[in-house]
C-alpha positions as CSV (number, residue, x, y, z in Angstrom):
1,M,6.9,-13.6,21.4
2,F,3.8,-12.5,19.4
3,R,2.9,-14.7,16.5
4,W,0.4,-13.9,13.7
5,L,-2.1,-16.4,12.3
6,P,-0.6,-18.9,9.8
7,T,-0.6,-18.2,6.1
8,L,-3.8,-19.3,4.3
9,D,-3.8,-21.7,1.4
10,A,-6.0,-20.1,-1.3
11,A,-6.1,-23.3,-3.5
12,P,-9.8,-23.8,-3.1
13,V,-10.4,-20.4,-4.7
14,F,-7.7,-20.5,-7.4
15,S,-7.1,-24.2,-8.1
16,A,-8.4,-25.8,-11.3
17,N,-8.7,-29.1,-9.4
18,H,-12.4,-29.8,-8.9
19,A,-12.0,-31.4,-5.4
20,A,-9.9,-28.5,-4.1
21,A,-12.4,-26.0,-5.6
22,S,-15.5,-27.7,-4.1
23,P,-18.2,-25.5,-2.5
24,H,-17.3,-26.8,1.0
25,A,-13.6,-26.1,0.5
26,R,-14.4,-22.6,-0.8
27,Q,-16.6,-21.8,2.2
28,A,-14.0,-23.1,4.6
29,F,-11.4,-20.8,3.1
30,A,-13.8,-17.9,3.0
31,S,-14.7,-18.3,6.7
32,E,-11.0,-18.6,7.7
33,L,-10.1,-15.5,5.6
34,I,-12.8,-13.5,7.4
35,A,-11.5,-14.7,10.8
36,H,-8.0,-13.4,9.9
37,L,-9.3,-10.1,8.6
38,K,-11.7,-9.6,11.5
39,Q,-9.0,-10.3,14.1
40,H,-6.0,-8.5,12.6
41,G,-7.1,-6.6,9.4
42,F,-4.9,-8.7,7.1
43,A,-4.1,-12.2,6.0
44,R,-1.1,-13.9,4.4
45,V,-2.2,-15.9,1.3
46,R,-0.4,-18.4,-1.0
47,N,-1.3,-20.4,-4.1
48,H,-3.1,-17.4,-5.7
49,A,-3.3,-16.2,-9.3
50,V,0.0,-14.4,-9.6
51,T,2.3,-17.0,-11.1
52,P,6.1,-17.3,-10.2
53,P,7.2,-16.3,-13.7
54,T,5.0,-13.2,-13.6
55,R,6.3,-12.2,-10.2
56,A,9.9,-12.8,-11.2
57,A,9.5,-10.8,-14.3
58,L,7.9,-7.9,-12.4
59,F,10.6,-7.7,-9.8
60,D,13.3,-7.9,-12.5
61,Q,11.8,-4.9,-14.2
62,H,11.4,-3.3,-10.8
63,R,15.1,-3.6,-10.1
64,Q,16.0,-2.3,-13.6
65,F,13.7,0.7,-13.4
66,F,14.9,2.1,-10.1
67,A,18.5,1.6,-11.2
68,L,17.9,4.0,-14.1
69,P,19.4,7.5,-13.9
70,L,17.2,10.0,-12.1
71,D,16.7,12.1,-15.2
72,A,15.2,9.0,-17.0
73,K,12.8,8.3,-14.1
74,L,11.8,12.0,-13.8
75,G,10.8,11.8,-17.5
76,V,7.7,9.7,-16.4
77,R,7.1,11.6,-13.1
78,H,3.8,11.7,-11.3
79,P,2.8,15.4,-11.4
80,G,1.1,15.4,-8.0
81,G,-2.2,16.9,-7.1
82,E,-5.5,15.3,-6.4
83,A,-5.7,13.1,-9.6
84,P,-4.9,9.3,-9.3
85,A,-1.1,8.6,-8.9
86,R,0.5,7.6,-12.2
87,G,4.2,7.2,-12.9
88,Y,7.3,7.9,-10.9
89,S,7.3,9.6,-7.5
90,P,10.8,10.5,-6.3
91,W,12.4,10.0,-2.9
92,A,10.2,11.6,-0.1
93,Y,7.6,12.9,-2.6
94,E,4.6,11.1,-1.1
95,K,4.0,11.8,2.6
96,T,1.8,9.0,4.2
97,A,2.2,10.5,7.7
98,V,-0.6,13.1,6.9
99,L,-3.2,10.3,6.5
100,R,-3.1,9.2,10.2
101,P,-1.4,11.9,12.3
102,D,-2.9,10.3,15.4
103,L,-0.6,7.3,15.0
104,H,2.8,9.0,15.5
105,R,4.6,11.7,17.4
106,T,7.1,14.2,16.2
107,P,9.6,14.9,19.0
108,N,11.8,17.9,19.2
109,L,10.1,19.7,16.3
110,G,9.0,23.3,16.8
111,P,6.8,25.4,14.5
112,G,8.1,25.3,11.0
113,G,9.9,21.9,11.3
114,L,11.4,20.9,8.0
115,H,9.5,23.5,6.1
116,K,12.3,25.9,7.1
117,R,15.1,23.7,5.8
118,S,16.6,23.7,2.4
119,N,14.7,22.0,-0.4
120,R,17.6,19.5,-0.8
121,A,17.6,18.5,2.9
122,A,13.9,18.2,3.1
123,T,13.2,16.3,0.0
124,A,16.3,14.4,-1.0
125,H,18.0,13.2,2.2
126,G,15.6,13.7,5.1
127,P,16.9,15.6,8.1
128,E,20.4,16.0,6.9
129,P,22.5,14.9,3.9
130,T,24.1,11.5,4.2
131,A,26.5,9.7,1.9
132,A,24.7,6.4,2.4
133,A,21.4,7.8,1.1
134,V,20.8,8.0,-2.6
135,D,22.5,11.3,-3.7
136,Y,19.7,12.9,-5.6
137,P,19.9,16.4,-6.9
138,N,17.4,19.1,-5.9
139,I,13.9,17.8,-6.6
140,P,11.1,20.4,-6.3
141,T,8.1,19.4,-4.3
142,P,4.5,20.6,-5.0
143,S,3.5,23.9,-3.5
144,A,2.9,23.7,0.3
145,D,-0.6,24.3,1.5
146,P,-0.4,27.7,3.3
147,A,-2.8,26.5,5.9
148,Q,-0.3,23.8,6.9
149,S,2.9,25.8,6.4
150,D,3.7,25.7,10.1
151,E,3.4,21.9,10.5
152,P,6.5,19.7,10.4
153,R,6.9,17.7,7.2
154,L,7.2,14.0,8.0
155,L,8.8,12.2,5.0
156,D,8.8,8.7,3.5
157,A,12.2,7.3,2.5
158,R,10.9,5.7,-0.6
159,E,10.5,6.0,-4.4
160,Q,7.6,4.5,-6.3
161,F,6.1,3.9,-9.7
162,A,2.3,3.8,-10.0
163,V,0.6,1.8,-12.8
164,G,-3.0,2.6,-13.5
165,P,-5.5,0.5,-15.5
166,P,-4.0,-0.3,-19.0
167,R,-7.0,1.3,-20.8
168,D,-7.4,4.3,-18.7
169,V,-7.7,7.2,-21.1
170,H,-8.5,9.9,-18.5
171,F,-5.4,9.2,-16.3
172,P,-3.0,7.2,-18.5
173,T,0.2,5.8,-17.0
174,P,3.3,7.6,-18.4
175,Q,5.2,5.4,-20.9
176,L,8.9,4.8,-20.3
177,A,10.9,5.1,-23.5
178,S,11.3,1.7,-25.0
179,D,15.0,2.1,-25.5
180,L,15.5,2.4,-21.8
181,L,13.5,-0.7,-20.7
182,P,11.8,-2.4,-23.7
183,D,9.8,-4.8,-21.6
184,F,8.8,-2.5,-18.7
185,T,5.3,-1.5,-19.9
186,T,4.3,-5.0,-21.0
187,T,5.6,-6.7,-17.9
188,T,3.9,-4.3,-15.5
189,Q,0.6,-4.5,-17.4
190,I,0.7,-8.3,-17.3
191,A,1.4,-8.2,-13.5
192,Y,-1.4,-5.6,-13.1
193,Q,-3.9,-7.9,-14.7
194,D,-2.8,-11.0,-12.7
195,I,-2.8,-9.2,-9.4
196,R,-6.2,-7.6,-10.1
197,T,-7.6,-11.0,-10.9
198,T,-6.3,-12.2,-7.6
199,C,-8.0,-9.3,-5.8
200,V,-11.3,-10.0,-7.6
201,K,-11.4,-13.6,-6.4
202,L,-10.3,-12.7,-2.9
203,V,-13.0,-10.0,-2.6
204,S,-15.6,-12.6,-3.8
205,A,-14.3,-14.9,-1.0
206,I,-14.6,-12.1,1.5
207,E,-18.2,-11.5,0.3
208,Q,-18.9,-15.3,0.8
209,G,-17.3,-15.3,4.2
210,L,-19.3,-12.4,5.4
211,G,-22.5,-14.2,4.4
212,V,-23.9,-11.3,2.3
213,P,-25.8,-11.8,-1.0
214,P,-23.7,-12.3,-4.2
215,N,-22.4,-9.0,-5.6
216,A,-23.1,-7.1,-2.4
217,I,-19.4,-6.2,-2.2
218,S,-18.0,-7.3,-5.5
219,G,-20.8,-5.5,-7.3
220,P,-19.9,-2.0,-6.0
221,A,-16.2,-2.9,-6.4
222,V,-16.9,-3.6,-10.2
223,G,-13.7,-5.6,-10.7
224,G,-11.4,-3.1,-9.2
225,A,-12.0,-0.5,-11.9
226,G,-10.1,2.1,-9.9
227,A,-7.2,-0.3,-9.1
228,E,-3.6,1.0,-9.0
229,L,-0.3,-1.1,-8.9
230,N,2.5,0.6,-7.0
231,L,6.1,-0.5,-7.3
232,N,7.9,0.6,-4.1
233,F,11.6,1.0,-3.7
234,Y,13.3,1.8,-0.4
235,P,17.0,2.6,-1.1
236,Q,19.8,1.6,1.2
237,V,20.1,4.4,3.8
238,E,22.0,5.1,7.0
239,R,20.0,3.9,10.0
240,R,20.4,7.2,11.8
241,V,18.3,8.8,9.0
242,L,15.3,6.7,10.1
243,D,15.9,6.7,13.9
244,Y,13.2,7.8,16.3
245,E,14.3,11.4,16.6
246,S,14.2,11.8,12.8
247,T,11.3,13.1,10.7
248,M,11.8,10.4,8.1
249,R,10.5,6.8,8.1
250,R,10.4,4.3,5.3
251,I,6.6,4.6,5.5
252,W,4.8,6.1,8.4
253,P,1.8,4.2,10.0
254,H,-1.3,4.4,7.8
255,S,-4.1,2.5,6.3
256,D,-4.9,2.2,2.6
257,L,-8.0,3.8,1.2
258,G,-9.2,1.1,-1.2
259,V,-11.3,-2.1,-0.8
260,V,-8.3,-4.3,-0.2
261,S,-4.5,-4.0,-0.9
262,A,-2.5,-7.0,-2.1
263,L,1.2,-6.8,-1.4
264,M,4.1,-8.9,-2.5
265,Q,7.8,-8.4,-1.7
266,D,11.0,-9.4,-3.5
267,G,12.1,-12.4,-1.5
268,A,11.0,-14.3,1.6
269,G,11.5,-13.6,5.3
270,A,11.4,-10.3,7.1
271,S,11.9,-7.0,5.3
272,G,10.5,-4.3,7.6
273,L,6.7,-4.6,7.0
274,E,4.9,-4.2,10.3
275,L,1.2,-4.4,11.3
276,Q,-0.4,-2.9,14.3
277,V,-1.3,-5.5,16.9
278,R,-4.9,-4.8,17.8
279,E,-4.7,-6.5,21.2
280,A,-2.3,-3.7,22.1
281,D,-4.6,-0.8,20.9
282,E,-5.2,0.4,24.5
283,A,-1.5,0.2,25.3
284,G,-0.5,2.4,22.4
285,G,-0.9,0.3,19.4
286,A,2.3,-1.8,19.2
287,F,3.5,-3.0,15.9
288,A,4.9,-6.5,15.0
289,P,6.9,-7.6,12.0
290,V,5.1,-9.6,9.3
291,D,7.4,-12.2,7.7
292,M,6.8,-13.7,4.3
293,E,7.1,-17.5,5.0
294,Q,7.6,-18.4,1.3
295,E,8.7,-16.4,-1.7
296,G,5.5,-15.4,-3.6
297,D,3.3,-15.2,-0.5
298,L,0.9,-12.3,-0.6
299,V,-0.3,-10.0,2.2
300,L,-4.0,-8.9,1.9
301,F,-4.9,-5.8,3.9
302,V,-8.4,-4.5,4.7
303,G,-8.7,-1.0,3.3
304,D,-10.7,2.0,4.3
305,T,-13.4,1.4,1.7
306,L,-14.1,-2.1,3.0
307,E,-14.2,-0.8,6.6
308,R,-16.7,1.8,5.5
309,W,-18.8,-0.7,3.5
310,T,-19.0,-3.1,6.4
311,N,-19.7,-0.2,8.8
312,G,-16.7,-1.1,10.9
313,Y,-17.2,-4.8,11.1
314,L,-13.9,-5.3,9.2
315,R,-11.4,-2.6,10.2
316,A,-8.7,-1.3,8.0
317,A,-5.2,-2.6,8.7
318,I,-2.7,-0.1,10.2
319,H,0.7,-0.8,8.8
320,R,4.2,0.7,8.3
321,V,7.6,-0.2,7.1
322,G,10.0,-0.1,10.0
323,L,13.7,-0.8,10.7
324,P,15.2,-4.3,10.6
325,S,15.3,-6.0,14.0
326,A,19.1,-6.7,13.8
327,S,20.9,-4.6,16.5
328,G,24.0,-2.7,15.7
329,L,23.0,-2.3,12.0
330,K,24.3,1.0,10.8
331,T,23.0,0.8,7.3
332,V,19.4,-0.3,6.4
333,P,19.4,-2.5,3.3
334,E,17.2,-1.7,0.3
335,R,13.7,-3.2,0.1
336,R,11.4,-3.8,-2.9
337,S,7.7,-4.5,-2.9
338,A,4.7,-4.4,-5.3
339,V,1.2,-3.6,-3.9
340,M,-2.1,-3.3,-5.7
341,F,-4.6,-0.8,-4.3
342,Y,-7.9,-2.5,-5.3
343,R,-10.2,0.4,-5.4
344,A,-13.9,1.0,-6.3
345,P,-14.7,2.9,-9.5
346,P,-14.9,6.7,-9.2
347,T,-18.7,6.9,-9.0
348,A,-19.1,4.2,-6.4
349,S,-20.5,5.3,-3.0
350,L,-18.3,4.5,0.0
351,G,-21.0,4.8,2.6
352,P,-22.0,1.7,4.7
353,L,-23.9,-1.0,2.8
354,P,-27.4,-1.8,4.1
355,Y,-26.4,-5.3,5.2
356,F,-24.3,-3.9,8.0
357,V,-26.6,-1.1,9.3
358,N,-29.4,-1.6,11.7
359,A,-31.0,0.1,14.8
360,S,-28.3,-1.2,17.1
361,N,-25.5,-0.4,14.7
362,P,-26.4,2.8,12.8
363,A,-24.2,4.1,9.9
364,R,-20.9,5.3,11.2
365,Y,-19.6,6.7,7.9
366,E,-21.0,9.4,5.6
367,Q,-21.7,8.9,2.0
368,V,-18.9,10.0,-0.3
369,T,-17.9,8.9,-3.8
370,A,-14.7,7.0,-4.4
371,S,-13.5,9.8,-6.6
372,E,-13.9,12.5,-4.0
373,Y,-12.4,10.2,-1.3
374,L,-9.3,9.7,-3.4
375,K,-9.1,13.4,-4.1
376,Q,-9.3,14.3,-0.4
377,H,-6.4,11.9,0.3
378,N,-4.2,13.0,-2.7
379,R,-4.5,16.7,-1.9
380,R,-2.7,15.9,1.3
381,L,-0.3,13.2,0.1
382,Y,1.5,15.2,-2.6
């Protein structure tokens, strides 16, 4: 059976203990972190900056928010379009399958696919209504791109709430009415700051492990000025809705576009998160489950931006949320996660950094700003 590398202890980076935080210990951690990221595109990390009380409070508010009536959640809805995601995205609103169409197949779908189905079937329940799925009313989706109107629509069986930087005046996060959940905004903002702090320090460790000058990577990242915290909720659903012949998955295989992504789940053990096994690339890119060994562990993914900056030395992690391994399970249980997309500020260039370009390894990626790169993705996602 395939086994991932063991979970890394990040105490040398985050501990206040001088011995644990010695330069030698920090370098050893940084080198091991790069080894994990180079081999698999991700690493599991514990003893980081997100404290157990912060994580517990975040997932408590997470549970309460997604248990609210749909009308209340739609009151803070993300409007779609190319702007950064902020607020609530309903069931099947975001479509990650469009990001990496080379990673999946759509069997038994002719021209038109789900575009020809009713709005209720396509956006609320997947291929067909099911009593085990959340019984949402008709939720309109953004206007389809006419150029893509004949393509099948592959859907994510997921809801989410996206939290932007607390002081972002250009794209503020919609505020939930305080009489619904009085502590929601404060709790999510505290969690945002703690997870971003974790990402800042882990990116500095990546920089150290790569052996590049100080600020070579953390400088362009500028403290994750474009960071976004997503609360993801996967409702309980009948297994047949997510089976192979379906056009719906919990999340289709994809990579994230930021520098890194930091994911935590509610609870330990297996929950459906799967990473592509790179040793199997030539055999079709098999996926293997990623278990959280302890509650509070964090999964750090390499994002598209870091792949571009390192000119392909570190490759973005291809991941998805699949079905539980238990056989005979007719109903897939709900799943909760929180992930920070640690992104560069809008004006940052996402072309390869000079430290990773030479005559034998010329630049593989074009220059594009982080803002335009995000817009390109969001035009297709929503």
